[in-house]
N, C-alpha and C positions, 0 to 999 in steps of 0.2 A: 612452479610454486617454490618460494624460498624456504630455507630451513626454519626461519622464524615463523613463516606462515604455517608450515607443517606442525611446529610445536604448538602454535595457537589453536590449530584445528584439533589436535590430539587433546589438549587440555580442556577445550570447550565442549568437545563431544563425549569425553569420558563420563561426565555426570549423566548425560542422557541415556547412554548405553547401559550404565550400571543401574540407573533408575529402572530400566525395563527389566533387568534381572531381579532386582529387589521386589518389584511389583509382582513378578511371577512367584517369588518365594513367599511373600506375605499372603498371596491369594490362596495358596495351598496349606497354609497354617491351620491346624485343626483346633487349637486352643483359641477361644474368644474369636470365632470366625467373622462376626459382624465387624468388629473393630478392625481386624486384620485385613479384611477384604475391602473396606472403605479406604484403609491406608494404601492398599495395593492400587486401587482406582486413583487416588490422589497422586501417587508416584507415577502412574501411567500417564496421566494428563500432563503433569509437569514435564515428563521426559519427552512426550510428543511436542509440546510447545517449545522446549529448549532445542531439540533436534531440528525442528523446522527453522528456528533462528540461526542455527549453525549452517544449515544447507543454504539458506537465503543469503547469509553473509559471504560465503565462499563461492556461491553461484547465484547471482541475482536473477538469472533467467530461468529458474526452476518453474515447474508448472504451477498455474494458479490453484489447481486442486490441492496441491501440498500446502500452499499458503492458507487456503480455507480450512483444511484439516487442522493445521496447527492453531489457528485463531479459534476454531471451534472447541478444541481441547482446552484452550486457555479459558474459554467461557465457562467450562464446567469445573475449573479448579476451585473457585470460590464456594459454590454449593457443596461439593464433596468435602471440603475442608470443614464447613459448618456441620454437615452430617457426621463426619468423623468426630468432631468435638462432642456432639450429642451422644454418640455411642460410648464415650468415656464419662461424660458428666451426668447423664440422666439414666437412672436405674430402669426406667420403663421403655428405653430405646429399643426398637426392634426394626427389622427390615421393612415390615409392613407399615410402620409409622413413618420411616424415613424415605420410602421409595417415591412418594408423591413430591417431595421437596426436590428430588432429582429429576423426576419425570417432567415437571413443568419447564425448567430451563432447557432440558434436552429437547422438548417439543419445539420451543421458541427457536433453538439453534437449527434444528432440522428444517423447520419451515422457512427460516430466513435463508438458509443455504439453498433451498429448492426455489423459492421465489426470486431471490436476488443472488445468484451464484457469483462467486468472486470473479470468475473468468469474464462475465459480462458487466460487472459493476466494481471494477478495482477501486475507483474513487470513493464509493460508498463504504467499502470494506476498509480502505485505508483511512477514512475520516470518521464518519459518525459511528459505524459499527465498532471500529477499533477502540474509540473512546468509551462507548457503552461497555465493552468487555472489560476494559481496564478498571473503570469506576465500579462496576459490578463486583469484580475481584476484591477491590479495596473495601467495598461495603461488607462483603462476607468475612473478610478478615476482622473487621470491626465487630461484626456480630459474634464471631467466635471468641473474641477477647471479652465481650460483654457476658457471654455464657459462662466462660471460665471464672470471671470475677463474681458472678452471682452464685456459682457453685461454691466458691470459697466462703462467700458471706453466709450461705446456709449451712456450712459445715462447722462443727464444733472443734475440728482438728486444724489447728493453726498451721500445721505442716503438711496439709493435704497436697498442695500443689507441687511439693518436693518429692512426693512418693513416686515409686517406680511407674505406677499407672499413668501419671499425669506428665511425666517427663517427655515422652514422645509428642504429646500434644503441644506442649510449650515450645519444643523444638520445631514443630511444623508451623506454628504460628509465627515464630521468629523468621524461619526460613522463607515462608511466603511473603512476609513483609519486606525482607531484604531483596528477594527476587523481583517483587513487584516494583520496588524502588529502582532497581537496576534497569529494568525494561522501561519504566516510565520516564526516567531521566537519562535515557540512552542518547538523546539528542545533544546532551551536554558532555557525555563521556564517549561511549562507543556502543553500538548495537549489540556487539558480541559479549558485553559485560554481563548481561543477564545469564547467558549460558555458562560463563566462567564462574559467576557467583554460585550457580546451582552445583557445578562440579566441586567447588571448594566446600560448600556446605555439606554435600553428600559425603565427601571424604572425611570431613570433620565428624559427621554423625556416626559413620562406620567406626572410626577410630575410638570415639567416645563409648559406643556400645561395647566394642571389643575389650576396651580397658575396663569397663564396669563389670563385665562378665568374668574377668580373671579372678579366681578365688584367692582370697587372702589366707595364708596358712593359719593365722591366729583366730580367724573369725569363728569357727565352730567351738574353740575352747573358751571363748570369752564368756559363755554362759554355762559352761559345764558344771561348775561347782558353786554357782551363784544363784540363789533362789530370788525370783522377782518379788519385790515388796508390793504391797497393795497400791501404793502411789505410782510405782513404775508400771504395774500391770494394767491400771485403769485405762490410760490412753490406748494401750495395745488391744485391750478388750474392745474398746469402742471402735478402733480401726478394723478389727476382725469382724465385728458385728456388721459394720457399714459395708464392708466388702462382700460378706455373705448375702446381705439384703439386696445390694445393688447389682452385683455381677452373677450371683447364683452359681458359683463354681461347683457346688455339690450336685448339680444336675449332670455333670460329667461322670459316667460310671467308672472311668479310669482315674479319677482324682486320687492322688497320693499326698502324703504330708510334704515331701520335697517340692512337688509341683505347686501346692498351695502356698508354701513358704516362699517359693520363688516369685509367685504372683504378688505377694505382699511385700517382697523385697526384704524378707527376714532370713536369717539362718534357720535351718530346720530345728536346731536345738532350742532356739527361742520359742518357736511355735509349740514344740513338745512340752517344754517347761510351763508355758502359759496354760495349756490345756490340762496337763497333769497336776500341777501345783496350785494354780489359781482358779481353775474351773472344775477341778476334780473329775475330769472326764478323759477318756481315751479318744484318740483321733477318730476311729471308726464310729464311736458313739456320738460324738459331736456332729460329724457329717450326717449320719443317719437321722439324727434329730431334726435337722433342717429338711432332710428329704421326706421324712414323715409329715412334717408340717405342710410341705409343698403338696403332698399326696392328699392331705385333708382338704386343702384349698381346691384341688382339682375335683374332689368328690363333691364339693359344694357347688362349683361352677359348671362342672361337666358330669352330671349324674349318670348319663348313659354311657360313659367311657368304660370299656372293658378293663379288667383288672390287669391283664398283661401289659396293655398300652399305658395304663396309669402307672404301673411299676417302672416301665422304661422311661416315661417322661418325668419321673421323680428321681431319676439317677441310679436306679437299681439295675444290676446286670442280670438278675433272674427273678422269677416270680417267687421262688422259695425263699430267697434272701429278703425280699420285700415282706412277705408274710411273717417271717421270724422277727424282723426289726419292728414291724408295726405292732405285733403282739407284745414285744418287750417293752415299748414305750407307752402303749395304751391299755394293755391288759386284755385286749379283745382282738378278734381278727378283723381285717379290713371290711369284710362283707357285713359283719354284725355292727361294726361302727357306722357304716354307711346307712344301715337301716335304722339306726337309733338317733341319727342326727338330722335335724331339719336343714333344708337347702340353704338357709341364710346363716348357718352357724359359721363363725369365723374365729380362729384361735391364733394365738401368737406364741412365739417362743421367747423365753427370757434366757439368753445365752449365759448371763452372769451366774444365775442360779442353776443352770442346766436342767430346768424344768419346763414343762408346757402348761399353759393356762388358757 
């Protein structure tokens, strides 16, 4: 193998290998596990697809089982991308709601591989099945773009798609589109172009995230002595309320102000000022208010749930903390409140006024 071939092998394989490492990293992330694990699955499928292409390019005689594995992984990229988009765009997204969307294509892939294995049907896999996989991938990319567009249309926040939460999804849509194009038009360029594109995009993404996470020395001071006006605070309050309703970060008992501020893409000082000056609340009171509302909802929908479990599922780290917070905001104990309320009772929080109604 010449030096140029060795360099080409290194550059084309580095994306797939680093993709596997990133997939493992995101899979074990504790914050927002649904979104991170879907992202891990997406990176895993892309990496397997790319590494298969690298192996085939430099060794056309590799086993048909490896070729089948790579194409099967490619078949799952589109459905996982769409589910990843739903985990970000839809507040009601849960693994239970999304698993059937992954189970159906997985069943089709497994049955196809069992009934018509690549080893016995190379022409079928290289022809019809290959085209079905590619057009299916393109279809799901389009579905994800449509999902993102509808989310923006429903939102009152014109800058929603530029928020920290949506940037990875935008990047994954763009990356999938470019990688799909590189593989689809490989006959006009080179088969290895898809793997090179993935390596390039992955390196660019890592550098972008690394650059974004470097703190700017002046950022914390920008809001130190400047009170937010009502006009400035209004869109921030709307963004905070939408985040709390959709993502429910308050269900994490270890939630802190810096963690929430990082999720929102804000400096901690901005979140602190918004709560203290514009909502007249401390951070613990604001978070506990959402937790108490969640507990009330659970009391209505799950009347047989024990108080200990109810407290845990509402984001409290102890039963005593739950009792104290509940009585502070409602004036009664959880048990008495539960007895006095019909099962159909539903209440909402008005975060702007800091009261429950």
